[in-house]
C-alpha positions in Angstrom: -50.8 40.8 7.7 -50.6 37.8 5.4 -47.4 39.2 3.8 -45.9 39.7 7.3 -46.8 36.1 8.3 -45.2 34.8 5.1 -42.0 36.9 5.6 -41.7 35.6 9.2 -42.1 32.0 8.0 -39.5 32.4 5.3 -37.1 34.2 7.8 -37.5 31.3 10.2 -36.7 28.8 7.4 -33.6 30.9 6.4 -32.3 30.8 10.0 -33.0 27.0 10.4 -31.3 26.0 7.2 -27.9 27.4 6.3 -27.9 29.6 3.2 -24.1 29.7 2.9 -21.0 28.1 4.5 -20.2 26.5 6.9 -22.9 23.8 7.0 -25.7 24.0 9.7 -27.4 21.1 11.4 -30.9 20.7 9.8 -33.2 21.0 12.8 -36.1 19.7 10.6 -34.4 16.4 9.9 -36.7 13.5 10.9 -34.2 10.6 10.3 -32.0 10.7 13.4 -31.2 7.1 14.2 -30.0 4.1 12.1 -31.6 0.8 12.7 -28.7 -0.2 15.0 -28.8 3.1 16.9 -26.1 5.1 15.2 -26.8 8.8 15.1 -27.7 10.4 11.8 -27.4 14.1 11.2 -28.4 16.1 8.1 -26.6 19.3 7.3 -27.5 22.0 4.8 -25.5 24.9 3.2 -25.4 27.2 0.3 -22.8 27.8 -2.4 -19.5 29.3 -1.4 -18.3 32.0 -3.8 -14.9 30.2 -4.0 -16.5 27.2 -5.6 -17.5 29.1 -8.7 -21.0 28.0 -9.2 -23.0 30.3 -11.6 -24.5 33.4 -10.0 -28.1 33.1 -8.8 -29.9 30.4 -6.8 -31.4 27.7 -9.0 -33.7 24.9 -7.9 -30.8 22.7 -7.0 -29.7 25.1 -4.2 -33.2 25.6 -2.8 -33.6 23.9 0.6 -35.0 20.4 0.2 -36.7 18.7 3.2 -35.1 15.6 4.5 -36.0 12.1 3.4 -35.6 13.3 -0.2 -35.6 10.6 -2.8 -35.3 10.0 -6.5 -34.2 12.5 -9.2 -36.7 15.1 -8.0 -35.1 15.1 -4.6 -31.6 15.7 -5.8 -29.8 18.9 -4.6 -26.4 20.4 -3.9 -27.1 21.8 -0.5 -27.5 18.8 1.9 -25.5 15.9 3.1 -25.9 13.2 5.8 -23.3 12.2 8.4 -23.6 8.9 10.4 -21.6 8.6 13.5 -19.8 5.5 14.6 -21.8 3.2 16.9 -19.5 4.3 19.7 -18.4 7.8 18.7 -14.7 8.6 19.2 -12.0 10.9 18.0 -9.7 9.4 15.4 -12.4 7.2 13.8 -12.0 6.4 10.1 -14.3 8.1 7.5 -16.1 6.5 4.6 -17.4 8.9 1.9 -20.3 7.7 -0.2 -21.4 9.0 -3.6 -24.9 8.0 -4.8 -25.9 6.9 -8.2 -28.0 8.7 -10.9 -31.7 9.2 -10.2 -31.0 8.7 -6.5 -30.0 10.9 -3.5 -27.7 10.8 -0.5 -30.8 9.8 1.5 -31.6 6.9 -0.7 -28.1 5.4 -0.1 -28.3 6.3 3.6 -31.5 4.3 3.6 -29.9 1.3 1.9 -26.9 1.3 4.3 -28.5 2.3 7.6 -32.3 2.1 7.5 -32.8 -1.2 5.7 -34.9 0.8 3.2 -36.0 -0.7 -0.1 -36.7 1.5 -3.1 -37.3 -1.2 -5.7 -38.6 -4.7 -5.5 -35.3 -6.4 -6.1 -33.3 -4.3 -3.6 -31.1 -6.0 -1.1 -30.1 -3.3 1.5 -28.0 -5.6 3.5 -25.5 -5.9 0.6 -25.4 -2.4 -0.7 -21.9 -1.8 -2.1 -21.4 1.4 -0.1 -22.0 0.1 3.4 -19.5 1.2 6.0 -18.3 -0.5 9.2 -20.0 0.4 12.5 -16.8 2.0 13.9 -16.5 4.5 10.9 -18.1 7.8 10.3 -20.1 7.6 7.1 -20.6 10.7 4.9 -23.3 10.7 2.2 -22.7 13.5 -0.3 -25.2 14.9 -2.8 -25.2 15.7 -6.5 -27.7 15.9 -9.4 -28.0 14.2 -12.7 -27.2 17.5 -14.4 -24.0 17.9 -12.4 -22.7 14.3 -12.2 -20.2 15.2 -9.5 -18.6 17.7 -11.9 -18.3 15.6 -15.0 -21.0 17.7 -16.9 -19.1 20.9 -16.3 -15.7 19.4 -17.2 -17.2 17.9 -20.4 -18.7 21.2 -21.4 -15.5 23.1 -20.6 -12.5 21.0 -21.7 -10.3 24.1 -21.2 -10.5 23.5 -17.5 -7.8 20.9 -18.0 -6.9 19.5 -14.6 -8.5 22.4 -12.7 -11.2 21.5 -10.2 -14.8 22.0 -11.1 -17.3 23.7 -8.8 -18.7 20.3 -7.7 -15.2 18.9 -6.9 -14.5 22.0 -4.8 -17.8 21.6 -2.9 -17.2 17.9 -2.3 -13.6 18.3 -1.1 -14.5 21.2 1.2 -17.3 19.2 2.7 -15.1 16.2 3.3 -12.5 18.4 4.9 -15.1 20.1 7.1 -16.3 16.7 8.4 -12.7 15.5 9.0 -11.9 18.7 10.9 -15.2 18.8 12.9 -15.2 15.2 13.9 -11.4 14.8 14.2 -11.4 11.8 11.9 -8.2 9.8 11.2 -6.8 11.5 8.1 -4.8 8.4 7.2 -8.0 6.3 7.0 -10.4 8.3 4.7 -12.1 6.1 2.1 -14.3 6.9 -0.9 -16.9 4.7 -2.7 -19.7 5.0 -5.1 -22.1 3.2 -7.5 -22.7 3.9 -11.2 -22.6 7.8 -11.4 -21.1 7.6 -7.9 -18.5 5.2 -9.2 -17.6 7.6 -12.0 -17.3 10.3 -9.4 -15.3 8.1 -7.1 -12.7 7.5 -9.9 -12.5 11.2 -10.8 -12.5 12.5 -7.2 -10.4 9.7 -5.7 -7.6 8.8 -8.1 -6.0 12.3 -8.2 -6.3 12.8 -4.5 -4.1 10.2 -2.9 -3.1 12.9 -0.4 -6.7 12.6 1.0 -8.0 9.1 0.3 -6.2 5.9 1.5 -8.3 3.7 -0.9 -11.4 3.9 -3.0 -13.9 1.4 -4.4 -16.0 1.9 -7.5 -19.0 -0.3 -8.2 -20.0 -0.5 -11.9 -18.6 3.0 -12.6 -20.6 4.9 -15.2 -17.6 5.6 -17.4 -13.9 6.4 -16.9 -13.5 9.5 -19.1 -13.9 11.9 -16.1 -11.1 10.1 -14.3 -8.9 10.2 -17.4 -9.2 14.0 -17.6 -8.4 14.3 -13.9 -5.4 12.1 -14.2 -4.0 14.1 -17.2 -5.3 11.7 -19.9 -4.9 8.0 -20.4 -2.8 8.3 -23.6 -2.1 5.5 -26.0 1.3 3.9 -25.8 3.9 5.2 -28.4 5.3 2.9 -31.0 8.0 0.5 -29.8 10.6 2.3 -31.9 9.6 5.8 -30.6 12.4 7.9 -29.2 13.2 7.2 -25.5 12.3 10.8 -24.6 8.8 10.3 -26.1 8.3 7.0 -24.3 9.5 8.5 -21.0 7.1 11.5 -21.4 4.3 9.1 -22.0 5.2 7.0 -19.0 5.2 10.0 -16.8 1.8 11.0 -18.1 0.2 7.6 -17.8 1.5 7.1 -14.3 0.3 10.5 -13.2 3.8 11.2 -11.8 2.9 14.9 -11.1 0.1 13.9 -8.7 0.2 12.3 -5.3 0.5 8.5 -5.4 -3.1 7.4 -6.1 -5.2 5.6 -3.5 -5.6 1.8 -4.0 -8.5 1.3 -6.3 -11.0 -1.6 -6.1 -13.2 -1.7 -9.2 -16.2 -4.0 -10.0 -17.4 -3.9 -13.6 -19.4 -6.1 -15.8 -18.7 -6.7 -19.5 -22.4 -6.9 -20.1 -22.9 -3.4 -18.7 -22.8 -0.7 -21.4 -21.1 1.7 -19.0 -18.0 -0.6 -19.0 -17.1 0.2 -22.6 -14.5 2.8 -21.4 -12.9 0.4 -18.9 -10.0 -0.5 -21.3 -8.5 3.0 -21.0 -8.4 2.7 -17.2 -7.3 -0.9 -17.0 -4.6 -0.5 -19.6 -3.4 2.8 -17.9 -3.2 1.0 -14.6 -1.1 -1.8 -16.2 1.3 0.5 -18.0 1.5 3.3 -15.4 1.7 1.0 -12.4 -1.5 2.3 -10.8 -2.8 0.3 -7.9 -5.8 -1.7 -9.2 -7.8 -4.6 -7.9 -10.3 -5.4 -10.6 -13.2 -8.0 -10.7 -15.7 -8.7 -13.5 -18.5 -11.0 -14.4 -21.9 -11.0 -16.0 -23.6 -9.2 -13.2 -24.8 -6.1 -15.1 -25.3 -2.7 -13.6 -25.9 -3.5 -10.0 -25.9 -1.5 -6.7 -25.6 -4.7 -4.6 -22.7 -6.9 -3.9 -24.9 -10.0 -3.5 -25.4 -10.0 -7.3 -21.6 -9.8 -8.0 -20.8 -12.3 -5.2 -22.6 -15.1 -7.1 -19.5 -15.2 -9.3 -16.8 -16.9 -7.1 -13.9 -14.8 -8.2 -15.9 -11.6 -7.6 -16.6 -12.9 -4.1 -12.9 -13.2 -3.6 -12.4 -9.6 -4.7 -15.2 -8.4 -2.4 -13.1 -9.9 0.5 -10.2 -7.6 -0.3 -9.6 -5.4 2.8 -9.6 -2.0 1.1 -10.8 -0.2 4.3 -7.7 -1.3 6.2 -5.2 0.4 3.9 -3.6 3.5 5.4 -2.6 6.7 3.6 0.6 7.0 5.6 2.0 3.6 4.5 3.6 2.4 1.3 1.8 -0.1 -0.9 2.8 -2.5 -3.7 1.3 -2.3 -7.2 0.9 -5.8 -8.7 1.1 -6.2 -12.5 1.4 -9.2 -14.8 0.4 -11.7 -12.1 0.2 -15.3 -13.2 -2.8 -15.9 -11.0 -5.0 -13.3 -12.8 -7.7 -14.4 -15.2 -7.8 -13.1 -18.8 -9.3 -9.7 -18.6 -11.9 -8.5 -21.1 -10.3 -5.0 -21.1 -6.7 -6.2 -21.4 -6.9 -9.2 -23.7 -8.4 -9.5 -27.1 -12.3 -9.6 -27.1 -12.2 -13.2 -28.3 -9.8 -14.3 -25.6 -11.0 -13.5 -22.1 -12.6 -15.2 -19.1 -16.3 -14.6 -18.5 -15.5 -13.9 -14.8 -12.3 -13.1 -13.1 -10.1 -10.8 -11.0 -6.8 -8.9 -11.1 -4.7 -8.8 -7.9 -7.4 -9.7 -5.4 -5.4 -12.6 -3.9 -2.5 -10.4 -2.7 -1.8 -9.0 0.7 1.1 -7.0 2.3 2.4 -5.5 5.5 5.0 -2.8 5.8 7.8 -3.6 8.3 10.2 -0.7 7.8 10.4 2.5 5.7 13.5 4.6 6.3 15.6 6.7 4.0 18.0 3.8 3.3 16.0 0.7 4.0 12.5 -0.6 3.1 10.9 -3.9 4.2 7.5 -5.4 3.3 5.9 -8.8 3.8 4.0 -10.1 0.8 1.8 -13.2 0.4 -1.3 -14.8 -1.1 -4.5 -15.4 0.9 -7.4 -17.9 0.6 -10.2 -15.8 1.9 -13.3 -17.2 3.6 -16.1 -16.4 1.2 -19.7 -17.6 0.7 -19.0 -18.6 -2.9 -15.5 -20.0 -3.0 -14.0 -20.8 -6.4 -13.1 -24.4 -7.3 -9.5 -23.8 -6.5 -7.3 -21.0 -5.0 -3.7 -20.3 -6.0 -0.9 -21.6 -3.8 1.7 -19.5 -5.6 2.0 -16.8 -8.2 4.6 -14.8 -10.1 4.1 -11.1 -10.3 5.9 -7.8 -10.9 5.9 -5.6 -7.7 6.2 -1.8 -7.9 6.4 0.3 -4.8 4.3 3.5 -4.4 3.5 5.9 -1.6 6.9 5.4 0.0 7.1 7.5 3.1 10.9 7.8 3.6 12.8 5.4 1.4 14.2 7.0 -1.7 16.7 6.4 -4.4 18.6 9.5 -5.5 18.7 10.3 -9.3 21.4 8.2 -11.0 21.6 5.6 -8.3 20.2 2.1 -7.9 18.9 0.1 -5.0 19.5 -3.4 -4.0 16.4 -5.6 -3.7 16.2 -9.0 -1.9 13.5 -11.5 -1.5 13.8 -13.5 1.7 12.0 -16.5 2.9 11.7 -18.2 6.4 14.8 -17.6 8.6 15.7 -14.6 6.4 17.1 -17.0 3.7 17.8 -15.0 0.6 15.9 -16.4 -2.4 16.6 -13.7 -5.1 18.3 -10.4 -5.4 18.9 -7.6 -8.0 19.7 -4.0 -8.7 16.6 -2.2 -10.0 17.0 1.4 -11.3 14.0 3.7 -11.0 12.1 4.2 -14.3 11.4 7.6 -15.8 8.8 8.3 -13.1 11.1 7.4 -10.2 9.2 4.1 -9.5 11.1 1.0 -8.6 9.7 -2.3 -9.9 11.0 -5.7 -8.8 10.2 -8.2 -11.6 9.0 -11.8 -11.4 8.5 -12.2 -7.7 7.2 -15.6 -6.7 4.7 -15.3 -3.8 3.1 -18.1 -1.8 0.5 -18.3 1.0 3.4 -18.0 3.5 4.8 -14.5 3.9 8.0 -13.6 2.0 10.0 -10.4 2.7 10.8 -7.8 0.1 13.7 -5.6 1.2 15.3 -2.6 -0.6 18.5 -0.9 0.5 20.3 2.1 -1.0 24.1 1.8 -1.5 24.7 5.2 0.2 24.6 6.3 3.8 
């Protein structure tokens, strides 16, 4: 009789919590409302065969009750979904990756339950908070999985193939988008520490999914490097043109979709930042879209710590969750308003706190096969800790990515023009695409008043 009772109990648990795919709503979830009333749902599932997880059910796939916390609560089979305050179709989606020794529920608690785990926690400023009109998806991993980095590190022969964890995460994101009819052009990804490492690796190669991503103190960039084809060192200046072109195509990830705009907060006094040079230098050479901020804020989950550094506060004001996947964006490099970066300049010659590209804004006006127009300008954002001065103008190289329709055929050039008020032409040139097909307009002088960048092709 006792065995029969135990069998019935286990059977009920099996029915209540999904053992495979698709995910099932966890009826035992006790956390159903955020502090501001937003609906919270917990879903569970098992491993899909297509993901390629090892055979057999290990402890990380055993059903874990809700409100799981800490390393012992980590699992692969659950995630949390927070609805917009006013649910609607076409809402944006923000995907959150938690840090090591934490869980999806821990970060859900920071962002929506005002829950403190440690004495110094400041839930109101958690770096992964999403706006009230977004869906928020909190995904799970374990320290032993590290969003797939451990598998890739152990099996370098995978090359650019997806790990089991990446397949699981991407399938979960797609399931949520499809089920809730989210705006596919406004899907964002963010994470802290281990979650920042996962954000770089999952986000940068998938510009076809994510509009923009934000990594807070990412725990290493090696995973992202492997996913982007390797951040290779620059060939010698006298190397053959074919060698340099091949390197440029590799460093710019030209065989992948244009990457999402990346906002990265790292601290030079954080041991995890020692691999930042590879990412920052690749962004500079490969024209990858990077907004970077640094300071002596250590390895923190909370923006309040970074915001004490005025230029970091400026970077925190960058509107990364307004960028759209179906619109072109400019990549800014060699900007005169940037501080000296610890991962670009010599170790003896950098600023203790600073930013790259956080002052710039843009707006696409036209994007057709033969014509492209974009407004560009500098902003002076309203921040709690303003710097002593803000730039009134800056000179910067502008590279266009994620163009929707405008194109330059091989062997052709395009005409670029910079126009001021009243469409007055201020500068012009004939840029040819580089080995990756990217067009860069050099030495553009921007001010706090919008200027217009136009490109036209000479053919009909």
